[in-house]
DRENPA-3360 file (N, C-alpha, C; in nm, 2 decimals, always signed):
BEGIN
1 = MAELDGRP = -3.23/-4.21/+2.82/-3.12/-4.17/+2.86/-3.06/-4.13/+2.96 ~ -2.92/-4.12/+2.94/-2.81/-4.17/+3.10/-2.81/-4.04/+3.18 ~ -2.81/-4.10/+3.32/-2.82/-3.98/+3.39/-2.70/-4.00/+3.51 ~ -2.63/-3.88/+3.50/-2.54/-3.85/+3.61/-2.55/-3.77/+3.72 ~ -2.58/-3.85/+3.86/-2.61/-3.78/+3.98/-2.74/-3.71/+3.96 ~ -2.85/-3.74/+3.90/-2.95/-3.71/+3.85/-2.99/-3.62/+3.73 ~ -2.87/-3.59/+3.60/-2.87/-3.48/+3.58/-2.81/-3.56/+3.43 ~ -2.87/-3.54/+3.32/-2.83/-3.58/+3.15/-2.65/-3.58/+3.15;
9 = VTADQLQA = -2.62/-3.72/+3.13/-2.47/-3.74/+3.15/-2.42/-3.65/+3.01 ~ -2.27/-3.63/+3.00/-2.21/-3.57/+2.85/-2.12/-3.70/+2.82 ~ -2.07/-3.64/+2.72/-1.95/-3.76/+2.65/-1.85/-3.73/+2.72 ~ -1.79/-3.60/+2.75/-1.70/-3.56/+2.86/-1.69/-3.67/+2.99 ~ -1.80/-3.64/+3.02/-1.80/-3.74/+3.17/-1.75/-3.84/+3.13 ~ -1.82/-3.94/+3.05/-1.85/-4.11/+3.00/-1.69/-4.10/+2.94 ~ -1.58/-4.03/+2.93/-1.47/-4.06/+2.89/-1.44/-4.15/+2.97 ~ -1.42/-4.13/+3.16/-1.34/-4.19/+3.18/-1.38/-4.36/+3.19;
17 = LALTNYGH = -1.53/-4.42/+3.17/-1.55/-4.51/+3.12/-1.48/-4.58/+2.98 ~ -1.51/-4.49/+2.92/-1.47/-4.57/+2.78/-1.30/-4.57/+2.77 ~ -1.24/-4.49/+2.82/-1.08/-4.51/+2.79/-0.98/-4.55/+2.94 ~ -1.09/-4.51/+3.03/-0.99/-4.56/+3.20/-1.05/-4.69/+3.24 ~ -1.20/-4.74/+3.24/-1.30/-4.83/+3.26/-1.25/-4.92/+3.38 ~ -1.26/-4.83/+3.52/-1.27/-4.82/+3.63/-1.39/-4.77/+3.72 ~ -1.45/-4.90/+3.76/-1.56/-4.84/+3.81/-1.65/-5.00/+3.87 ~ -1.77/-4.98/+3.89/-1.87/-5.12/+3.91/-1.98/-5.09/+3.92;
25 = FTTMVVED = -2.08/-5.20/+3.92/-2.22/-5.14/+3.91/-2.32/-5.29/+3.94 ~ -2.43/-5.24/+3.93/-2.52/-5.33/+3.97/-2.65/-5.32/+3.89 ~ -2.69/-5.45/+3.80/-2.84/-5.41/+3.72/-2.91/-5.51/+3.80 ~ -3.09/-5.43/+3.82/-3.19/-5.48/+3.87/-3.30/-5.45/+3.77 ~ -3.39/-5.55/+3.79/-3.54/-5.55/+3.72/-3.65/-5.49/+3.78 ~ -3.68/-5.32/+3.74/-3.80/-5.27/+3.85/-3.90/-5.33/+3.77 ~ -3.99/-5.37/+3.86/-4.08/-5.43/+3.80/-4.26/-5.36/+3.89 ~ -4.30/-5.25/+3.85/-4.37/-5.16/+3.91/-4.35/-5.08/+4.06;
33 = GRVRGLGL = -4.21/-5.04/+4.02/-4.17/-5.03/+4.15/-4.11/-5.05/+4.24 ~ -4.08/-5.20/+4.18/-4.00/-5.31/+4.30/-3.90/-5.38/+4.24 ~ -3.82/-5.42/+4.32/-3.73/-5.48/+4.30/-3.65/-5.62/+4.37 ~ -3.65/-5.68/+4.29/-3.61/-5.82/+4.42/-3.49/-5.85/+4.44 ~ -3.45/-5.83/+4.58/-3.34/-5.82/+4.61/-3.30/-5.69/+4.61 ~ -3.37/-5.61/+4.63/-3.33/-5.46/+4.62/-3.18/-5.46/+4.74 ~ -3.21/-5.47/+4.82/-3.12/-5.50/+4.96/-3.00/-5.54/+4.93 ~ -2.98/-5.68/+4.83/-2.89/-5.70/+4.81/-2.79/-5.64/+4.73;
41 = HLERLERD = -2.87/-5.56/+4.61/-2.79/-5.51/+4.52/-2.74/-5.34/+4.63 ~ -2.79/-5.30/+4.69/-2.75/-5.20/+4.77/-2.62/-5.23/+4.84 ~ -2.61/-5.33/+4.90/-2.48/-5.41/+4.96/-2.41/-5.42/+4.87 ~ -2.43/-5.48/+4.76/-2.27/-5.48/+4.63/-2.26/-5.35/+4.64 ~ -2.35/-5.27/+4.61/-2.28/-5.14/+4.56/-2.16/-5.07/+4.68 ~ -2.21/-5.09/+4.79/-2.18/-5.05/+4.88/-1.98/-5.11/+4.91 ~ -2.02/-5.26/+4.92/-1.93/-5.33/+4.91/-1.83/-5.30/+4.84 ~ -1.86/-5.32/+4.68/-1.78/-5.32/+4.55/-1.71/-5.14/+4.56;
49 = CAALFGVR = -1.80/-5.05/+4.62/-1.72/-4.91/+4.65/-1.64/-4.88/+4.74 ~ -1.62/-4.94/+4.83/-1.51/-4.98/+4.94/-1.40/-5.03/+4.89 ~ -1.44/-5.16/+4.80/-1.31/-5.22/+4.77/-1.24/-5.15/+4.66 ~ -1.29/-5.09/+4.58/-1.25/-5.04/+4.49/-1.17/-4.88/+4.46 ~ -1.31/-4.77/+4.58/-1.26/-4.67/+4.58/-1.21/-4.63/+4.71 ~ -1.25/-4.69/+4.81/-1.18/-4.69/+4.96/-1.34/-4.56/+5.05 ~ -1.43/-4.57/+5.00/-1.57/-4.49/+5.02/-1.67/-4.55/+5.06 ~ -1.75/-4.54/+5.13/-1.91/-4.57/+5.12/-2.01/-4.47/+5.06;
57 = PDRDRIWE = -2.11/-4.54/+4.96/-2.14/-4.44/+4.88/-2.25/-4.41/+4.96 ~ -2.34/-4.27/+4.95/-2.46/-4.24/+5.00/-2.58/-4.33/+4.93 ~ -2.63/-4.40/+5.00/-2.75/-4.47/+4.97/-2.89/-4.45/+4.91 ~ -2.89/-4.29/+5.01/-3.02/-4.20/+4.97/-3.00/-4.20/+4.84 ~ -2.90/-4.14/+4.78/-2.85/-4.06/+4.69/-2.91/-4.14/+4.55 ~ -2.83/-4.26/+4.58/-2.82/-4.40/+4.49/-2.99/-4.38/+4.46 ~ -3.05/-4.47/+4.55/-3.21/-4.50/+4.49/-3.27/-4.35/+4.47 ~ -3.24/-4.23/+4.54/-3.29/-4.13/+4.46/-3.28/-4.09/+4.29;
65 = FARRRAPA = -3.15/-4.14/+4.27/-3.15/-4.11/+4.12/-3.18/-4.25/+4.01 ~ -3.19/-4.38/+4.10/-3.21/-4.50/+3.99/-3.38/-4.49/+4.02 ~ -3.43/-4.41/+4.13/-3.59/-4.40/+4.10/-3.64/-4.31/+3.99 ~ -3.54/-4.24/+3.93/-3.57/-4.11/+3.84/-3.60/-4.19/+3.68 ~ -3.50/-4.29/+3.66/-3.50/-4.41/+3.57/-3.56/-4.47/+3.59 ~ -3.63/-4.53/+3.67/-3.72/-4.66/+3.70/-3.87/-4.62/+3.66 ~ -3.96/-4.72/+3.56/-4.08/-4.66/+3.55/-4.15/-4.71/+3.68 ~ -4.27/-4.60/+3.66/-4.36/-4.62/+3.80/-4.50/-4.74/+3.75;
73 = AGAAAVRV = -4.49/-4.79/+3.66/-4.56/-4.88/+3.60/-4.48/-4.97/+3.52 ~ -4.47/-5.12/+3.52/-4.40/-5.19/+3.40/-4.28/-5.27/+3.44 ~ -4.20/-5.28/+3.33/-4.05/-5.33/+3.38/-3.95/-5.28/+3.28 ~ -3.83/-5.26/+3.35/-3.71/-5.22/+3.27/-3.61/-5.25/+3.39 ~ -3.52/-5.27/+3.28/-3.40/-5.32/+3.37/-3.29/-5.22/+3.39 ~ -3.27/-5.12/+3.53/-3.19/-5.02/+3.56/-3.03/-5.07/+3.63 ~ -3.01/-4.98/+3.58/-2.84/-4.99/+3.61/-2.76/-4.92/+3.69 ~ -2.69/-4.94/+3.80/-2.64/-4.83/+3.82/-2.51/-4.84/+3.85;
81 = TLFDPAID = -2.42/-4.75/+3.78/-2.31/-4.74/+3.77/-2.22/-4.67/+3.86 ~ -2.09/-4.71/+3.95/-2.05/-4.58/+4.04/-1.87/-4.58/+3.97 ~ -1.87/-4.48/+3.92/-1.76/-4.41/+3.88/-1.71/-4.29/+3.91 ~ -1.58/-4.27/+3.88/-1.50/-4.07/+3.89/-1.45/-4.04/+3.75 ~ -1.56/-4.00/+3.72/-1.49/-3.90/+3.56/-1.42/-3.79/+3.57 ~ -1.34/-3.78/+3.71/-1.23/-3.73/+3.68/-1.06/-3.83/+3.70 ~ -1.14/-3.97/+3.71/-0.98/-4.07/+3.72/-0.95/-4.08/+3.54 ~ -0.82/-4.07/+3.56/-0.75/-4.12/+3.42/-0.67/-4.24/+3.46;
89 = LGSIGGRA = -0.60/-4.26/+3.36/-0.47/-4.34/+3.37/-0.36/-4.28/+3.48 ~ -0.33/-4.15/+3.48/-0.22/-4.12/+3.54/-0.24/-4.09/+3.67 ~ -0.40/-4.06/+3.68/-0.44/-4.03/+3.84/-0.51/-4.14/+3.91 ~ -0.49/-4.24/+3.86/-0.56/-4.37/+3.96/-0.56/-4.40/+4.06 ~ -0.44/-4.36/+4.11/-0.40/-4.41/+4.20/-0.45/-4.26/+4.33 ~ -0.53/-4.15/+4.27/-0.57/-4.00/+4.37/-0.67/-4.04/+4.46 ~ -0.72/-3.97/+4.52/-0.83/-3.95/+4.59/-0.94/-3.95/+4.52 ~ -1.06/-4.05/+4.52/-1.15/-4.06/+4.44/-1.29/-3.99/+4.52;
97 = EPRVLVTS = -1.37/-3.99/+4.40/-1.50/-3.90/+4.46/-1.59/-3.98/+4.38 ~ -1.63/-4.08/+4.36/-1.71/-4.19/+4.23/-1.87/-4.12/+4.27 ~ -1.93/-4.10/+4.13/-2.06/-4.03/+4.10/-2.11/-4.16/+4.07 ~ -2.25/-4.15/+4.03/-2.35/-4.23/+4.04/-2.42/-4.21/+3.87 ~ -2.39/-4.30/+3.80/-2.47/-4.31/+3.62/-2.56/-4.41/+3.65 ~ -2.71/-4.38/+3.58/-2.78/-4.46/+3.62/-2.83/-4.48/+3.43 ~ -2.83/-4.59/+3.40/-2.92/-4.62/+3.26/-3.02/-4.73/+3.31 ~ -3.12/-4.73/+3.18/-3.24/-4.85/+3.20/-3.28/-4.88/+3.07;
105 = RPVAAGAP = -3.32/-5.01/+3.03/-3.34/-5.03/+2.95/-3.48/-5.16/+2.92 ~ -3.51/-5.13/+2.81/-3.66/-5.23/+2.82/-3.61/-5.41/+2.88 ~ -3.71/-5.45/+2.94/-3.65/-5.61/+2.99/-3.79/-5.68/+2.91 ~ -3.76/-5.80/+2.79/-3.83/-5.86/+2.76/-3.90/-5.94/+2.81 ~ -4.04/-5.96/+2.73/-4.11/-6.03/+2.81/-4.11/-6.15/+2.81 ~ -4.18/-6.25/+2.91/-4.17/-6.39/+2.89/-4.08/-6.42/+2.92 ~ -4.04/-6.59/+2.93/-3.93/-6.65/+2.99/-3.85/-6.65/+2.87 ~ -3.72/-6.58/+2.91/-3.60/-6.60/+2.82/-3.57/-6.77/+2.75;
113 = GPLRVRTA = -3.49/-6.78/+2.64/-3.51/-6.91/+2.57/-3.38/-6.94/+2.64 ~ -3.34/-7.12/+2.59/-3.28/-7.18/+2.67/-3.10/-7.14/+2.58 ~ -3.04/-7.17/+2.67/-2.85/-7.14/+2.62/-2.82/-7.29/+2.56 ~ -2.73/-7.26/+2.49/-2.62/-7.36/+2.43/-2.50/-7.32/+2.47 ~ -2.43/-7.35/+2.57/-2.31/-7.33/+2.60/-2.15/-7.42/+2.58 ~ -2.06/-7.32/+2.54/-1.95/-7.47/+2.59/-1.83/-7.37/+2.67 ~ -1.76/-7.50/+2.71/-1.66/-7.45/+2.83/-1.57/-7.40/+2.76 ~ -1.48/-7.34/+2.86/-1.37/-7.25/+2.87/-1.32/-7.22/+2.97;
121 = RFERELPE = -1.17/-7.22/+2.94/-1.05/-7.19/+3.07/-1.06/-7.05/+3.02 ~ -1.12/-7.00/+3.20/-1.11/-6.82/+3.22/-1.15/-6.81/+3.35 ~ -1.08/-6.71/+3.42/-1.08/-6.66/+3.56/-1.07/-6.54/+3.56 ~ -1.22/-6.50/+3.63/-1.24/-6.32/+3.61/-1.15/-6.26/+3.73 ~ -1.10/-6.16/+3.73/-0.99/-6.08/+3.78/-1.05/-6.04/+3.91 ~ -1.05/-6.05/+4.03/-1.10/-5.98/+4.14/-1.29/-6.04/+4.16 ~ -1.32/-6.15/+4.13/-1.41/-6.23/+4.09/-1.54/-6.17/+4.20 ~ -1.51/-6.13/+4.29/-1.61/-6.07/+4.41/-1.66/-5.95/+4.41;
129 = VKSVALFG = -1.60/-5.85/+4.27/-1.63/-5.71/+4.26/-1.71/-5.70/+4.11 ~ -1.80/-5.69/+4.13/-1.89/-5.65/+3.96/-1.86/-5.53/+3.91 ~ -1.70/-5.58/+3.85/-1.65/-5.47/+3.76/-1.66/-5.41/+3.63 ~ -1.68/-5.30/+3.58/-1.72/-5.27/+3.46/-1.62/-5.31/+3.37 ~ -1.49/-5.37/+3.39/-1.42/-5.43/+3.31/-1.44/-5.58/+3.30 ~ -1.49/-5.59/+3.19/-1.57/-5.74/+3.13/-1.49/-5.78/+2.99 ~ -1.38/-5.70/+2.99/-1.32/-5.74/+2.84/-1.27/-5.95/+2.83 ~ -1.23/-5.96/+2.96/-1.23/-6.11/+2.93/-1.36/-6.21/+2.90;
137 = ALRQRRLA = -1.42/-6.14/+2.98/-1.53/-6.24/+2.96/-1.65/-6.22/+2.86 ~ -1.67/-6.12/+2.77/-1.69/-6.10/+2.68/-1.62/-6.15/+2.53 ~ -1.50/-6.15/+2.55/-1.39/-6.19/+2.46/-1.46/-6.38/+2.48 ~ -1.45/-6.44/+2.55/-1.50/-6.61/+2.58/-1.62/-6.60/+2.51 ~ -1.74/-6.50/+2.51/-1.87/-6.51/+2.48/-1.86/-6.50/+2.36 ~ -1.77/-6.38/+2.28/-1.75/-6.35/+2.17/-1.71/-6.46/+2.04 ~ -1.60/-6.55/+2.14/-1.57/-6.67/+2.08/-1.65/-6.77/+2.08 ~ -1.72/-6.75/+2.20/-1.81/-6.91/+2.17/-1.94/-6.92/+2.05;
145 = QQAGYDDA = -1.94/-6.76/+2.06/-2.07/-6.73/+1.95/-2.05/-6.74/+1.83 ~ -1.93/-6.71/+1.78/-1.82/-6.72/+1.65/-1.82/-6.86/+1.62 ~ -1.82/-6.95/+1.71/-1.81/-7.11/+1.72/-1.94/-7.16/+1.72 ~ -2.08/-7.09/+1.70/-2.19/-7.15/+1.69/-2.26/-7.19/+1.83 ~ -2.22/-7.13/+1.96/-2.24/-7.14/+2.08/-2.35/-6.99/+2.11 ~ -2.44/-6.97/+2.20/-2.49/-6.87/+2.26/-2.43/-6.81/+2.38 ~ -2.27/-6.85/+2.46/-2.18/-6.79/+2.54/-2.13/-6.90/+2.59 ~ -2.04/-6.87/+2.73/-1.93/-6.92/+2.74/-1.96/-7.01/+2.89;
153 = LFVDGTGA = -1.92/-7.11/+2.95/-1.91/-7.13/+3.06/-1.77/-7.16/+3.14 ~ -1.76/-7.09/+3.23/-1.60/-7.11/+3.25/-1.55/-7.18/+3.32 ~ -1.40/-7.22/+3.33/-1.37/-7.32/+3.42/-1.23/-7.30/+3.46 ~ -1.23/-7.29/+3.59/-1.08/-7.25/+3.64/-0.98/-7.34/+3.67 ~ -0.87/-7.27/+3.70/-0.71/-7.32/+3.67/-0.71/-7.47/+3.75 ~ -0.81/-7.51/+3.82/-0.84/-7.62/+3.90/-0.88/-7.75/+3.81 ~ -0.99/-7.70/+3.71/-1.04/-7.80/+3.65/-1.21/-7.76/+3.68 ~ -1.23/-7.65/+3.78/-1.38/-7.66/+3.82/-1.46/-7.55/+3.70;
161 = VTEGGTWN = -1.62/-7.62/+3.72/-1.69/-7.49/+3.67/-1.74/-7.40/+3.77 ~ -1.69/-7.25/+3.70/-1.76/-7.14/+3.81/-1.86/-7.09/+3.75 ~ -1.90/-7.01/+3.62/-1.99/-6.93/+3.64/-1.98/-6.92/+3.45 ~ -2.09/-6.83/+3.38/-2.09/-6.78/+3.28/-2.01/-6.64/+3.26 ~ -2.06/-6.60/+3.16/-2.06/-6.44/+3.11/-2.08/-6.35/+3.19 ~ -2.21/-6.33/+3.24/-2.23/-6.23/+3.26/-2.36/-6.30/+3.36 ~ -2.33/-6.46/+3.39/-2.47/-6.51/+3.47/-2.40/-6.63/+3.59 ~ -2.45/-6.67/+3.70/-2.42/-6.72/+3.74/-2.51/-6.92/+3.68;
169 = VGFLRGGE = -2.40/-7.00/+3.74/-2.47/-7.13/+3.67/-2.53/-7.23/+3.83 ~ -2.60/-7.28/+3.79/-2.65/-7.38/+3.91/-2.67/-7.54/+3.82 ~ -2.65/-7.67/+3.90/-2.69/-7.79/+3.86/-2.81/-7.86/+3.94 ~ -2.84/-7.91/+3.81/-2.96/-8.04/+3.92/-2.89/-8.21/+3.90 ~ -2.94/-8.25/+4.01/-2.84/-8.38/+4.04/-3.01/-8.47/+4.11 ~ -3.06/-8.55/+4.02/-3.18/-8.65/+4.09/-3.27/-8.49/+4.13 ~ -3.28/-8.40/+4.08/-3.35/-8.33/+4.14/-3.31/-8.21/+4.27 ~ -3.18/-8.28/+4.32/-3.15/-8.17/+4.40/-3.05/-8.06/+4.32;
177 = VLWPRGAY = -3.05/-7.98/+4.37/-2.96/-7.82/+4.34/-2.85/-7.83/+4.38 ~ -2.74/-7.83/+4.32/-2.61/-7.82/+4.31/-2.56/-7.66/+4.27 ~ -2.46/-7.61/+4.37/-2.39/-7.47/+4.34/-2.25/-7.48/+4.31 ~ -2.17/-7.43/+4.22/-2.03/-7.47/+4.21/-1.97/-7.42/+4.34 ~ -1.83/-7.42/+4.35/-1.75/-7.43/+4.44/-1.63/-7.37/+4.39 ~ -1.59/-7.28/+4.43/-1.48/-7.21/+4.33/-1.48/-7.05/+4.36 ~ -1.36/-6.99/+4.30/-1.38/-6.82/+4.30/-1.48/-6.79/+4.20 ~ -1.59/-6.71/+4.24/-1.71/-6.64/+4.12/-1.77/-6.51/+4.15;
185 = LAGTAMAL = -1.82/-6.46/+4.08/-1.92/-6.31/+4.11/-2.03/-6.41/+4.13 ~ -2.03/-6.37/+4.25/-2.21/-6.44/+4.32/-2.34/-6.35/+4.28 ~ -2.39/-6.37/+4.21/-2.52/-6.27/+4.17/-2.63/-6.25/+4.26 ~ -2.71/-6.17/+4.27/-2.81/-6.15/+4.38/-2.94/-6.22/+4.30 ~ -2.94/-6.29/+4.19/-3.06/-6.39/+4.16/-3.03/-6.48/+4.23 ~ -2.84/-6.56/+4.21/-2.82/-6.65/+4.29/-2.85/-6.66/+4.41 ~ -2.84/-6.58/+4.48/-2.83/-6.57/+4.65/-3.03/-6.57/+4.66 ~ -3.08/-6.48/+4.59/-3.22/-6.53/+4.64/-3.29/-6.66/+4.62;
193 = LRAAVGGA = -3.24/-6.71/+4.49/-3.27/-6.87/+4.44/-3.25/-6.95/+4.53 ~ -3.09/-6.94/+4.63/-3.05/-7.05/+4.71/-3.13/-7.04/+4.81 ~ -3.15/-6.91/+4.86/-3.27/-6.89/+4.99/-3.41/-6.93/+4.98 ~ -3.43/-6.94/+4.88/-3.59/-7.01/+4.84/-3.55/-7.18/+4.81 ~ -3.46/-7.23/+4.77/-3.47/-7.35/+4.70/-3.34/-7.44/+4.79 ~ -3.26/-7.38/+4.85/-3.17/-7.41/+4.92/-3.06/-7.48/+4.83 ~ -2.98/-7.59/+4.86/-2.88/-7.65/+4.76/-2.77/-7.69/+4.83 ~ -2.68/-7.75/+4.81/-2.52/-7.80/+4.85/-2.45/-7.75/+4.75;
201 = EERVGPEL = -2.34/-7.68/+4.83/-2.24/-7.62/+4.72/-2.12/-7.75/+4.69 ~ -2.08/-7.78/+4.54/-2.02/-7.89/+4.51/-1.93/-7.86/+4.42 ~ -1.78/-7.91/+4.41/-1.70/-7.87/+4.28/-1.75/-7.99/+4.17 ~ -1.75/-7.91/+4.08/-1.80/-7.99/+3.91/-1.74/-7.96/+3.81 ~ -1.67/-8.06/+3.78/-1.58/-8.05/+3.68/-1.66/-8.05/+3.51 ~ -1.57/-7.98/+3.39/-1.65/-7.99/+3.31/-1.74/-8.07/+3.22 ~ -1.67/-8.20/+3.30/-1.77/-8.32/+3.22/-1.87/-8.35/+3.29 ~ -1.93/-8.27/+3.39/-2.02/-8.29/+3.43/-2.10/-8.41/+3.50;
209 = AGVDGVFA = -1.99/-8.49/+3.53/-2.08/-8.61/+3.59/-2.18/-8.61/+3.67 ~ -2.28/-8.70/+3.65/-2.41/-8.72/+3.74/-2.46/-8.62/+3.71 ~ -2.44/-8.48/+3.64/-2.54/-8.39/+3.66/-2.68/-8.41/+3.52 ~ -2.78/-8.36/+3.57/-2.92/-8.39/+3.43/-2.97/-8.28/+3.42 ~ -2.91/-8.17/+3.44/-3.00/-8.06/+3.45/-2.90/-7.90/+3.50 ~ -2.92/-7.83/+3.38/-2.82/-7.73/+3.44/-2.90/-7.60/+3.40 ~ -2.88/-7.47/+3.47/-2.97/-7.34/+3.45/-2.85/-7.21/+3.53 ~ -2.92/-7.14/+3.45/-2.85/-7.00/+3.42/-2.92/-6.91/+3.53;
217 = TNAAVGVR = -2.89/-6.83/+3.62/-2.93/-6.65/+3.67/-2.85/-6.55/+3.68 ~ -2.95/-6.48/+3.66/-2.89/-6.33/+3.71/-3.01/-6.21/+3.66 ~ -3.00/-6.10/+3.78/-3.10/-6.06/+3.80/-3.19/-5.96/+3.69 ~ -3.12/-5.99/+3.54/-3.18/-5.94/+3.45/-3.30/-6.04/+3.39 ~ -3.25/-6.18/+3.38/-3.35/-6.30/+3.34/-3.43/-6.36/+3.46 ~ -3.36/-6.39/+3.56/-3.41/-6.49/+3.66/-3.36/-6.60/+3.63 ~ -3.42/-6.68/+3.61/-3.37/-6.83/+3.56/-3.38/-6.87/+3.41 ~ -3.29/-6.89/+3.38/-3.28/-6.98/+3.22/-3.22/-7.09/+3.21;
225 = PVVAVDGR = -3.30/-7.21/+3.14/-3.25/-7.33/+3.16/-3.12/-7.30/+3.02 ~ -2.99/-7.42/+3.08/-2.92/-7.43/+3.01/-2.95/-7.58/+2.91 ~ -2.93/-7.56/+2.78/-3.02/-7.74/+2.70/-2.89/-7.79/+2.66 ~ -2.80/-7.74/+2.65/-2.66/-7.78/+2.61/-2.50/-7.78/+2.67 ~ -2.43/-7.84/+2.67/-2.26/-7.80/+2.73/-2.18/-7.87/+2.62 ~ -2.11/-7.81/+2.57/-2.04/-7.93/+2.45/-2.09/-7.99/+2.42 ~ -2.19/-7.97/+2.36/-2.29/-8.06/+2.29/-2.37/-8.18/+2.36 ~ -2.33/-8.18/+2.50/-2.40/-8.22/+2.57/-2.58/-8.20/+2.62;
233 = EFAVDGAA = -2.66/-8.30/+2.56/-2.78/-8.20/+2.60/-2.83/-8.21/+2.74 ~ -2.92/-8.13/+2.81/-3.02/-8.14/+2.92/-3.10/-8.14/+2.93 ~ -3.20/-8.18/+3.01/-3.35/-8.16/+3.02/-3.35/-8.03/+3.06 ~ -3.48/-7.94/+3.01/-3.53/-7.82/+3.10/-3.61/-7.79/+3.23 ~ -3.70/-7.93/+3.22/-3.82/-7.93/+3.34/-3.71/-7.88/+3.48 ~ -3.61/-7.89/+3.52/-3.57/-7.84/+3.64/-3.57/-7.70/+3.64 ~ -3.52/-7.63/+3.51/-3.50/-7.50/+3.55/-3.64/-7.43/+3.54 ~ -3.73/-7.48/+3.47/-3.94/-7.41/+3.51/-3.94/-7.44/+3.63;
241 = RLRAAYLA = -3.91/-7.50/+3.70/-3.94/-7.52/+3.84/-3.87/-7.41/+3.93 ~ -3.74/-7.40/+3.93/-3.67/-7.27/+3.96/-3.69/-7.14/+3.92 ~ -3.74/-7.15/+3.81/-3.76/-7.03/+3.78/-3.93/-6.94/+3.83 ~ -4.02/-7.09/+3.83/-4.10/-7.05/+3.92/-4.10/-7.02/+4.06 ~ -4.00/-7.06/+4.12/-3.98/-7.00/+4.29/-3.91/-6.89/+4.26 ~ -3.82/-6.88/+4.21/-3.73/-6.72/+4.18/-3.83/-6.62/+4.15 ~ -3.94/-6.64/+4.09/-4.05/-6.52/+4.06/-4.17/-6.52/+4.19 ~ -4.12/-6.65/+4.26/-4.26/-6.60/+4.34/-4.20/-6.52/+4.45;
249 = VPGEPL = -4.01/-6.50/+4.47/-3.98/-6.42/+4.55/-4.02/-6.26/+4.54 ~ -4.09/-6.21/+4.65/-4.14/-6.04/+4.64/-4.02/-5.95/+4.63 ~ -4.09/-5.86/+4.58/-3.99/-5.75/+4.51/-4.01/-5.65/+4.64 ~ -3.92/-5.56/+4.68/-3.95/-5.45/+4.75/-3.93/-5.34/+4.69 ~ -3.99/-5.22/+4.75/-4.00/-5.03/+4.70/-3.88/-5.02/+4.66 ~ -3.89/-4.97/+4.56/-3.76/-4.87/+4.54/-3.80/-4.75/+4.59;
% end
């Protein structure tokens, strides 16, 4: 069940998301009442709300509503979306009063399977904001899956690899971690992993010269190996080490 400001949401209230699609969100995994990077998720909601709506959300209300959808035991992915049901295409420039939509879904047990991806020319609009407007990224994922891959790995106009459809990318070279340089949506899982293992930031082209390992990160799955890019195979051992480092990061109570 989805809740808007702590109450069951109606179809009429969801029309703004379906028809206008203006808002932002964060998704966090709640495990036994705790969340890795909880503070980062809150900072993202505050930052993005200011960027899109020009207001600061009430963090206490957000966590009150999020706790209602989070299991006391076990794990679930809880998504918090901020949008204004009163906004439509004609009134998009008016004063906004964003409200809190919370949804949850089960989390698969165990380590996620490896990804086989292809590179695609794509740049996210306003990449610093985790917007609900995912059309471009999802279209690239759809095209990649129709071509026999799991997902797309984006390359910007300068020829630099930046990110995946709903995940960040990292690289391994001789056991050292590399992070892409460019404009992309930096995720909470990526931030936590960077704090845990470090790594240099470097421009990496689609040929992945000198790279011997590739991995994906996002809050829903943690760390996931990328075993092939455009048909070129990569080892998965490094990703397993990084996944263990990520899982060792303690959660904060929700």
